[in-house]
PDB file of N, CA, C and O in Angstrom:
ATOM      1  N   UNK A   1      44.667  31.651  67.302  1.00  0.00           N
ATOM      2  CA  UNK A   1      45.344  32.915  67.194  1.00  0.00           C
ATOM      3  C   UNK A   1      46.221  33.088  68.429  1.00  0.00           C
ATOM      4  O   UNK A   1      45.789  32.834  69.553  1.00  0.00           O
ATOM      5  N   UNK A   2      47.445  33.520  68.205  1.00  0.00           N
ATOM      6  CA  UNK A   2      48.381  33.771  69.287  1.00  0.00           C
ATOM      7  C   UNK A   2      48.293  35.222  69.735  1.00  0.00           C
ATOM      8  O   UNK A   2      48.139  36.118  68.904  1.00  0.00           O
ATOM      9  N   UNK A   3      48.388  35.463  71.027  1.00  0.00           N
ATOM     10  CA  UNK A   3      48.372  36.820  71.568  1.00  0.00           C
ATOM     11  C   UNK A   3      49.797  37.180  71.968  1.00  0.00           C
ATOM     12  O   UNK A   3      50.457  36.421  72.678  1.00  0.00           O
ATOM     13  N   UNK A   4      50.269  38.333  71.515  1.00  0.00           N
ATOM     14  CA  UNK A   4      51.615  38.799  71.823  1.00  0.00           C
ATOM     15  C   UNK A   4      51.532  39.911  72.860  1.00  0.00           C
ATOM     16  O   UNK A   4      50.761  40.857  72.701  1.00  0.00           O
ATOM     17  N   UNK A   5      52.320  39.799  73.911  1.00  0.00           N
ATOM     18  CA  UNK A   5      52.360  40.820  74.956  1.00  0.00           C
ATOM     19  C   UNK A   5      53.149  42.022  74.436  1.00  0.00           C
ATOM     20  O   UNK A   5      54.346  41.918  74.171  1.00  0.00           O
ATOM     21  N   UNK A   6      52.470  43.166  74.293  1.00  0.00           N
ATOM     22  CA  UNK A   6      53.107  44.378  73.760  1.00  0.00           C
ATOM     23  C   UNK A   6      53.285  45.453  74.830  1.00  0.00           C
ATOM     24  O   UNK A   6      53.451  46.628  74.504  1.00  0.00           O
ATOM     25  N   UNK A   7      53.251  45.057  76.113  1.00  0.00           N
ATOM     26  CA  UNK A   7      53.366  46.057  77.176  1.00  0.00           C
ATOM     27  C   UNK A   7      54.726  46.742  77.188  1.00  0.00           C
ATOM     28  O   UNK A   7      54.831  47.876  77.654  1.00  0.00           O
ATOM     29  N   UNK A   8      55.760  46.092  76.693  1.00  0.00           N
ATOM     30  CA  UNK A   8      57.092  46.705  76.645  1.00  0.00           C
ATOM     31  C   UNK A   8      57.399  47.361  75.301  1.00  0.00           C
ATOM     32  O   UNK A   8      58.519  47.820  75.072  1.00  0.00           O
ATOM     33  N   UNK A   9      56.420  47.405  74.426  1.00  0.00           N
ATOM     34  CA  UNK A   9      56.638  48.006  73.100  1.00  0.00           C
ATOM     35  C   UNK A   9      56.834  49.513  73.231  1.00  0.00           C
ATOM     36  O   UNK A   9      56.103  50.187  73.958  1.00  0.00           O
ATOM     37  N   UNK A  10      57.821  50.026  72.524  1.00  0.00           N
ATOM     38  CA  UNK A  10      58.066  51.464  72.442  1.00  0.00           C
ATOM     39  C   UNK A  10      57.618  51.908  71.058  1.00  0.00           C
ATOM     40  O   UNK A  10      58.266  51.601  70.058  1.00  0.00           O
ATOM     41  N   UNK A  11      56.509  52.631  71.008  1.00  0.00           N
ATOM     42  CA  UNK A  11      55.882  53.009  69.748  1.00  0.00           C
ATOM     43  C   UNK A  11      56.464  54.311  69.204  1.00  0.00           C
ATOM     44  O   UNK A  11      56.778  55.229  69.962  1.00  0.00           O
ATOM     45  N   UNK A  12      56.604  54.376  67.891  1.00  0.00           N
ATOM     46  CA  UNK A  12      57.010  55.615  67.218  1.00  0.00           C
ATOM     47  C   UNK A  12      56.206  55.727  65.933  1.00  0.00           C
ATOM     48  O   UNK A  12      55.851  54.720  65.320  1.00  0.00           O
ATOM     49  N   UNK A  13      55.926  56.944  65.535  1.00  0.00           N
ATOM     50  CA  UNK A  13      55.179  57.158  64.291  1.00  0.00           C
ATOM     51  C   UNK A  13      56.099  56.866  63.111  1.00  0.00           C
ATOM     52  O   UNK A  13      57.254  57.293  63.097  1.00  0.00           O
ATOM     53  N   UNK A  14      55.602  56.161  62.154  1.00  0.00           N
ATOM     54  CA  UNK A  14      56.381  55.833  60.968  1.00  0.00           C
ATOM     55  C   UNK A  14      56.779  57.096  60.225  1.00  0.00           C
ATOM     56  O   UNK A  14      56.005  58.049  60.144  1.00  0.00           O
ATOM     57  N   UNK A  15      57.983  57.099  59.686  1.00  0.00           N
ATOM     58  CA  UNK A  15      58.444  58.251  58.906  1.00  0.00           C
ATOM     59  C   UNK A  15      57.662  58.386  57.603  1.00  0.00           C
ATOM     60  O   UNK A  15      57.727  59.424  56.945  1.00  0.00           O
ATOM     61  N   UNK A  16      56.932  57.351  57.232  1.00  0.00           N
ATOM     62  CA  UNK A  16      56.119  57.395  56.010  1.00  0.00           C
ATOM     63  C   UNK A  16      54.696  57.859  56.280  1.00  0.00           C
ATOM     64  O   UNK A  16      53.888  57.945  55.355  1.00  0.00           O
ATOM     65  N   UNK A  17      54.379  58.158  57.535  1.00  0.00           N
ATOM     66  CA  UNK A  17      53.032  58.605  57.879  1.00  0.00           C
ATOM     67  C   UNK A  17      52.792  60.026  57.394  1.00  0.00           C
ATOM     68  O   UNK A  17      53.728  60.796  57.179  1.00  0.00           O
ATOM     69  N   UNK A  18      51.536  60.349  57.230  1.00  0.00           N
ATOM     70  CA  UNK A  18      51.125  61.679  56.795  1.00  0.00           C
ATOM     71  C   UNK A  18      51.347  62.669  57.941  1.00  0.00           C
ATOM     72  O   UNK A  18      50.796  62.461  59.022  1.00  0.00           O
ATOM     73  N   UNK A  19      52.127  63.733  57.751  1.00  0.00           N
ATOM     74  CA  UNK A  19      52.394  64.679  58.839  1.00  0.00           C
ATOM     75  C   UNK A  19      51.165  65.493  59.252  1.00  0.00           C
ATOM     76  O   UNK A  19      51.183  66.125  60.308  1.00  0.00           O
ATOM     77  N   UNK A  20      50.106  65.493  58.450  1.00  0.00           N
ATOM     78  CA  UNK A  20      48.890  66.252  58.757  1.00  0.00           C
ATOM     79  C   UNK A  20      47.917  65.469  59.639  1.00  0.00           C
ATOM     80  O   UNK A  20      46.801  65.925  59.885  1.00  0.00           O
ATOM     81  N   UNK A  21      48.333  64.294  60.115  1.00  0.00           N
ATOM     82  CA  UNK A  21      47.473  63.508  60.988  1.00  0.00           C
ATOM     83  C   UNK A  21      46.521  62.589  60.249  1.00  0.00           C
ATOM     84  O   UNK A  21      45.608  62.028  60.855  1.00  0.00           O
ATOM     85  N   UNK A  22      46.716  62.428  58.969  1.00  0.00           N
ATOM     86  CA  UNK A  22      45.850  61.559  58.179  1.00  0.00           C
ATOM     87  C   UNK A  22      46.214  60.096  58.361  1.00  0.00           C
ATOM     88  O   UNK A  22      46.044  59.541  59.446  1.00  0.00           O
ATOM     89  N   UNK A  23      46.707  59.479  57.321  1.00  0.00           N
ATOM     90  CA  UNK A  23      47.042  58.059  57.341  1.00  0.00           C
ATOM     91  C   UNK A  23      48.326  57.840  58.132  1.00  0.00           C
ATOM     92  O   UNK A  23      49.423  57.940  57.583  1.00  0.00           O
ATOM     93  N   UNK A  24      48.189  57.546  59.407  1.00  0.00           N
ATOM     94  CA  UNK A  24      49.352  57.418  60.283  1.00  0.00           C
ATOM     95  C   UNK A  24      49.434  56.021  60.876  1.00  0.00           C
ATOM     96  O   UNK A  24      48.444  55.471  61.360  1.00  0.00           O
ATOM     97  N   UNK A  25      50.626  55.466  60.829  1.00  0.00           N
ATOM     98  CA  UNK A  25      50.852  54.207  61.510  1.00  0.00           C
ATOM     99  C   UNK A  25      51.992  54.385  62.501  1.00  0.00           C
ATOM    100  O   UNK A  25      52.854  55.249  62.340  1.00  0.00           O
ATOM    101  N   UNK A  26      51.973  53.552  63.524  1.00  0.00           N
ATOM    102  CA  UNK A  26      53.051  53.505  64.496  1.00  0.00           C
ATOM    103  C   UNK A  26      53.650  52.109  64.448  1.00  0.00           C
ATOM    104  O   UNK A  26      52.948  51.122  64.231  1.00  0.00           O
ATOM    105  N   UNK A  27      54.953  52.046  64.654  1.00  0.00           N
ATOM    106  CA  UNK A  27      55.652  50.772  64.721  1.00  0.00           C
ATOM    107  C   UNK A  27      56.434  50.721  66.024  1.00  0.00           C
ATOM    108  O   UNK A  27      56.838  51.752  66.561  1.00  0.00           O
ATOM    109  N   UNK A  28      56.637  49.529  66.515  1.00  0.00           N
ATOM    110  CA  UNK A  28      57.490  49.319  67.686  1.00  0.00           C
ATOM    111  C   UNK A  28      58.652  48.464  67.207  1.00  0.00           C
ATOM    112  O   UNK A  28      58.471  47.302  66.842  1.00  0.00           O
ATOM    113  N   UNK A  29      59.831  49.038  67.210  1.00  0.00           N
ATOM    114  CA  UNK A  29      60.974  48.286  66.701  1.00  0.00           C
ATOM    115  C   UNK A  29      61.965  47.908  67.799  1.00  0.00           C
ATOM    116  O   UNK A  29      63.144  47.682  67.525  1.00  0.00           O
ATOM    117  N   UNK A  30      61.484  47.840  69.046  1.00  0.00           N
ATOM    118  CA  UNK A  30      62.363  47.468  70.148  1.00  0.00           C
ATOM    119  C   UNK A  30      62.139  46.028  70.632  1.00  0.00           C
ATOM    120  O   UNK A  30      62.690  45.630  71.657  1.00  0.00           O
ATOM    121  N   UNK A  31      61.349  45.263  69.914  1.00  0.00           N
ATOM    122  CA  UNK A  31      61.074  43.881  70.315  1.00  0.00           C
ATOM    123  C   UNK A  31      61.846  42.927  69.405  1.00  0.00           C
ATOM    124  O   UNK A  31      61.691  42.981  68.185  1.00  0.00           O
ATOM    125  N   UNK A  32      62.666  42.063  69.976  1.00  0.00           N
ATOM    126  CA  UNK A  32      63.462  41.157  69.149  1.00  0.00           C
ATOM    127  C   UNK A  32      62.584  40.244  68.297  1.00  0.00           C
ATOM    128  O   UNK A  32      61.661  39.602  68.799  1.00  0.00           O
ATOM    129  N   UNK A  33      62.874  40.201  67.055  1.00  0.00           N
ATOM    130  CA  UNK A  33      62.249  39.329  66.050  1.00  0.00           C
ATOM    131  C   UNK A  33      60.790  39.650  65.726  1.00  0.00           C
ATOM    132  O   UNK A  33      60.186  38.944  64.919  1.00  0.00           O
ATOM    133  N   UNK A  34      60.201  40.695  66.327  1.00  0.00           N
ATOM    134  CA  UNK A  34      58.820  41.078  66.041  1.00  0.00           C
ATOM    135  C   UNK A  34      58.726  42.563  65.709  1.00  0.00           C
ATOM    136  O   UNK A  34      59.477  43.374  66.250  1.00  0.00           O
ATOM    137  N   UNK A  35      57.803  42.914  64.820  1.00  0.00           N
ATOM    138  CA  UNK A  35      57.527  44.316  64.504  1.00  0.00           C
ATOM    139  C   UNK A  35      56.013  44.518  64.540  1.00  0.00           C
ATOM    140  O   UNK A  35      55.323  44.221  63.565  1.00  0.00           O
ATOM    141  N   UNK A  36      55.495  45.025  65.663  1.00  0.00           N
ATOM    142  CA  UNK A  36      54.079  45.345  65.727  1.00  0.00           C
ATOM    143  C   UNK A  36      53.790  46.665  65.004  1.00  0.00           C
ATOM    144  O   UNK A  36      54.604  47.589  65.032  1.00  0.00           O
ATOM    145  N   UNK A  37      52.636  46.740  64.363  1.00  0.00           N
ATOM    146  CA  UNK A  37      52.217  47.934  63.623  1.00  0.00           C
ATOM    147  C   UNK A  37      50.776  48.231  64.022  1.00  0.00           C
ATOM    148  O   UNK A  37      49.944  47.327  64.087  1.00  0.00           O
ATOM    149  N   UNK A  38      50.483  49.516  64.293  1.00  0.00           N
ATOM    150  CA  UNK A  38      49.115  49.879  64.693  1.00  0.00           C
ATOM    151  C   UNK A  38      48.737  51.229  64.104  1.00  0.00           C
ATOM    152  O   UNK A  38      49.591  51.998  63.662  1.00  0.00           O
ATOM    153  N   UNK A  39      47.446  51.496  64.108  1.00  0.00           N
ATOM    154  CA  UNK A  39      46.897  52.770  63.657  1.00  0.00           C
ATOM    155  C   UNK A  39      47.084  53.779  64.787  1.00  0.00           C
ATOM    156  O   UNK A  39      46.586  53.563  65.892  1.00  0.00           O
ATOM    157  N   UNK A  40      47.796  54.880  64.525  1.00  0.00           N
ATOM    158  CA  UNK A  40      48.075  55.855  65.590  1.00  0.00           C
ATOM    159  C   UNK A  40      46.819  56.574  66.062  1.00  0.00           C
ATOM    160  O   UNK A  40      46.795  57.115  67.168  1.00  0.00           O
ATOM    161  N   UNK A  41      45.776  56.585  65.239  1.00  0.00           N
ATOM    162  CA  UNK A  41      44.532  57.248  65.628  1.00  0.00           C
ATOM    163  C   UNK A  41      43.646  56.344  66.483  1.00  0.00           C
ATOM    164  O   UNK A  41      42.716  56.827  67.128  1.00  0.00           O
ATOM    165  N   UNK A  42      43.921  55.051  66.497  1.00  0.00           N
ATOM    166  CA  UNK A  42      43.107  54.100  67.264  1.00  0.00           C
ATOM    167  C   UNK A  42      44.000  53.009  67.864  1.00  0.00           C
ATOM    168  O   UNK A  42      43.816  51.832  67.557  1.00  0.00           O
ATOM    169  N   UNK A  43      44.956  53.379  68.708  1.00  0.00           N
ATOM    170  CA  UNK A  43      45.887  52.388  69.245  1.00  0.00           C
ATOM    171  C   UNK A  43      45.234  51.302  70.094  1.00  0.00           C
ATOM    172  O   UNK A  43      45.775  50.203  70.217  1.00  0.00           O
ATOM    173  N   UNK A  44      44.101  51.593  70.668  1.00  0.00           N
ATOM    174  CA  UNK A  44      43.439  50.587  71.507  1.00  0.00           C
ATOM    175  C   UNK A  44      42.824  49.458  70.686  1.00  0.00           C
ATOM    176  O   UNK A  44      42.409  48.443  71.246  1.00  0.00           O
ATOM    177  N   UNK A  45      42.764  49.620  69.393  1.00  0.00           N
ATOM    178  CA  UNK A  45      42.202  48.563  68.528  1.00  0.00           C
ATOM    179  C   UNK A  45      43.162  47.410  68.314  1.00  0.00           C
ATOM    180  O   UNK A  45      42.798  46.403  67.706  1.00  0.00           O
ATOM    181  N   UNK A  46      44.389  47.545  68.807  1.00  0.00           N
ATOM    182  CA  UNK A  46      45.350  46.456  68.680  1.00  0.00           C
ATOM    183  C   UNK A  46      46.366  46.708  67.587  1.00  0.00           C
ATOM    184  O   UNK A  46      46.416  47.784  66.989  1.00  0.00           O
ATOM    185  N   UNK A  47      47.162  45.706  67.343  1.00  0.00           N
ATOM    186  CA  UNK A  47      48.257  45.821  66.383  1.00  0.00           C
ATOM    187  C   UNK A  47      48.357  44.559  65.545  1.00  0.00           C
ATOM    188  O   UNK A  47      47.949  43.477  65.967  1.00  0.00           O
ATOM    189  N   UNK A  48      48.898  44.718  64.367  1.00  0.00           N
ATOM    190  CA  UNK A  48      49.301  43.573  63.550  1.00  0.00           C
ATOM    191  C   UNK A  48      50.761  43.315  63.887  1.00  0.00           C
ATOM    192  O   UNK A  48      51.557  44.252  63.958  1.00  0.00           O
ATOM    193  N   UNK A  49      51.117  42.064  64.093  1.00  0.00           N
ATOM    194  CA  UNK A  49      52.488  41.741  64.473  1.00  0.00           C
ATOM    195  C   UNK A  49      53.122  40.910  63.366  1.00  0.00           C
ATOM    196  O   UNK A  49      52.617  39.856  62.979  1.00  0.00           O
ATOM    197  N   UNK A  50      54.243  41.418  62.872  1.00  0.00           N
ATOM    198  CA  UNK A  50      54.979  40.761  61.786  1.00  0.00           C
ATOM    199  C   UNK A  50      56.306  40.244  62.314  1.00  0.00           C
ATOM    200  O   UNK A  50      56.875  40.802  63.252  1.00  0.00           O
ATOM    201  N   UNK A  51      56.788  39.182  61.709  1.00  0.00           N
ATOM    202  CA  UNK A  51      58.148  38.743  61.987  1.00  0.00           C
ATOM    203  C   UNK A  51      59.111  39.786  61.431  1.00  0.00           C
ATOM    204  O   UNK A  51      58.817  40.426  60.421  1.00  0.00           O
ATOM    205  N   UNK A  52      60.259  39.960  62.083  1.00  0.00           N
ATOM    206  CA  UNK A  52      61.212  40.984  61.657  1.00  0.00           C
ATOM    207  C   UNK A  52      61.665  40.766  60.211  1.00  0.00           C
ATOM    208  O   UNK A  52      61.816  41.733  59.465  1.00  0.00           O
ATOM    209  N   UNK A  53      61.881  39.526  59.809  1.00  0.00           N
ATOM    210  CA  UNK A  53      62.311  39.247  58.429  1.00  0.00           C
ATOM    211  C   UNK A  53      61.223  39.613  57.430  1.00  0.00           C
ATOM    212  O   UNK A  53      61.512  40.172  56.372  1.00  0.00           O
ATOM    213  N   UNK A  54      59.974  39.301  57.760  1.00  0.00           N
ATOM    214  CA  UNK A  54      58.864  39.637  56.865  1.00  0.00           C
ATOM    215  C   UNK A  54      58.706  41.150  56.750  1.00  0.00           C
ATOM    216  O   UNK A  54      58.468  41.668  55.659  1.00  0.00           O
ATOM    217  N   UNK A  55      58.836  41.859  57.866  1.00  0.00           N
ATOM    218  CA  UNK A  55      58.718  43.320  57.848  1.00  0.00           C
ATOM    219  C   UNK A  55      59.845  43.940  57.027  1.00  0.00           C
ATOM    220  O   UNK A  55      59.608  44.861  56.245  1.00  0.00           O
ATOM    221  N   UNK A  56      61.076  43.439  57.201  1.00  0.00           N
ATOM    222  CA  UNK A  56      62.215  43.958  56.441  1.00  0.00           C
ATOM    223  C   UNK A  56      62.006  43.746  54.946  1.00  0.00           C
ATOM    224  O   UNK A  56      62.327  44.627  54.149  1.00  0.00           O
ATOM    225  N   UNK A  57      61.476  42.597  54.558  1.00  0.00           N
ATOM    226  CA  UNK A  57      61.202  42.329  53.144  1.00  0.00           C
ATOM    227  C   UNK A  57      60.130  43.268  52.613  1.00  0.00           C
ATOM    228  O   UNK A  57      60.240  43.760  51.490  1.00  0.00           O
ATOM    229  N   UNK A  58      59.098  43.521  53.406  1.00  0.00           N
ATOM    230  CA  UNK A  58      58.039  44.444  53.002  1.00  0.00           C
ATOM    231  C   UNK A  58      58.597  45.856  52.788  1.00  0.00           C
ATOM    232  O   UNK A  58      58.342  46.477  51.756  1.00  0.00           O
ATOM    233  N   UNK A  59      59.356  46.355  53.764  1.00  0.00           N
ATOM    234  CA  UNK A  59      59.924  47.704  53.663  1.00  0.00           C
ATOM    235  C   UNK A  59      60.867  47.797  52.468  1.00  0.00           C
ATOM    236  O   UNK A  59      60.855  48.794  51.745  1.00  0.00           O
ATOM    237  N   UNK A  60      61.675  46.773  52.259  1.00  0.00           N
ATOM    238  CA  UNK A  60      62.585  46.761  51.110  1.00  0.00           C
ATOM    239  C   UNK A  60      61.806  46.813  49.800  1.00  0.00           C
ATOM    240  O   UNK A  60      62.184  47.537  48.879  1.00  0.00           O
ATOM    241  N   UNK A  61      60.725  46.052  49.716  1.00  0.00           N
ATOM    242  CA  UNK A  61      59.896  46.061  48.514  1.00  0.00           C
ATOM    243  C   UNK A  61      59.266  47.423  48.255  1.00  0.00           C
ATOM    244  O   UNK A  61      59.204  47.876  47.113  1.00  0.00           O
ATOM    245  N   UNK A  62      58.800  48.073  49.317  1.00  0.00           N
ATOM    246  CA  UNK A  62      58.217  49.405  49.172  1.00  0.00           C
ATOM    247  C   UNK A  62      59.262  50.391  48.686  1.00  0.00           C
ATOM    248  O   UNK A  62      58.994  51.189  47.788  1.00  0.00           O
ATOM    249  N   UNK A  63      60.441  50.343  49.264  1.00  0.00           N
ATOM    250  CA  UNK A  63      61.520  51.269  48.862  1.00  0.00           C
ATOM    251  C   UNK A  63      61.927  51.048  47.417  1.00  0.00           C
ATOM    252  O   UNK A  63      62.197  52.016  46.706  1.00  0.00           O
ATOM    253  N   UNK A  64      61.980  49.803  46.961  1.00  0.00           N
ATOM    254  CA  UNK A  64      62.374  49.515  45.582  1.00  0.00           C
ATOM    255  C   UNK A  64      61.340  49.947  44.559  1.00  0.00           C
ATOM    256  O   UNK A  64      61.682  50.270  43.421  1.00  0.00           O
ATOM    257  N   UNK A  65      60.074  49.952  44.960  1.00  0.00           N
ATOM    258  CA  UNK A  65      58.999  50.249  44.001  1.00  0.00           C
ATOM    259  C   UNK A  65      58.420  51.641  44.139  1.00  0.00           C
ATOM    260  O   UNK A  65      57.432  51.967  43.481  1.00  0.00           O
ATOM    261  N   UNK A  66      59.021  52.474  44.988  1.00  0.00           N
ATOM    262  CA  UNK A  66      58.559  53.864  45.115  1.00  0.00           C
ATOM    263  C   UNK A  66      58.951  54.636  43.889  1.00  0.00           C
ATOM    264  O   UNK A  66      60.048  54.467  43.356  1.00  0.00           O
ATOM    265  N   UNK A  67      58.064  55.475  43.446  1.00  0.00           N
ATOM    266  CA  UNK A  67      58.371  56.312  42.279  1.00  0.00           C
ATOM    267  C   UNK A  67      57.991  57.718  42.556  1.00  0.00           C
ATOM    268  O   UNK A  67      58.168  58.585  41.701  1.00  0.00           O
TER     269      UNK A  67
END
């Protein structure tokens, strides 16, 4: 398993997160070619790190299949 240094990550709450504090995720989109994602309620538990292309494909798929 590779460890990614996220000390320079600038976290923001996803616009798709629940505004009532429920299911909330944070993303850091200031790292070239990487998109870390973490639970905003438990940030110390770490993050899942996706390649930028994989994350873009995921977001595109979600947008296309939203109803």
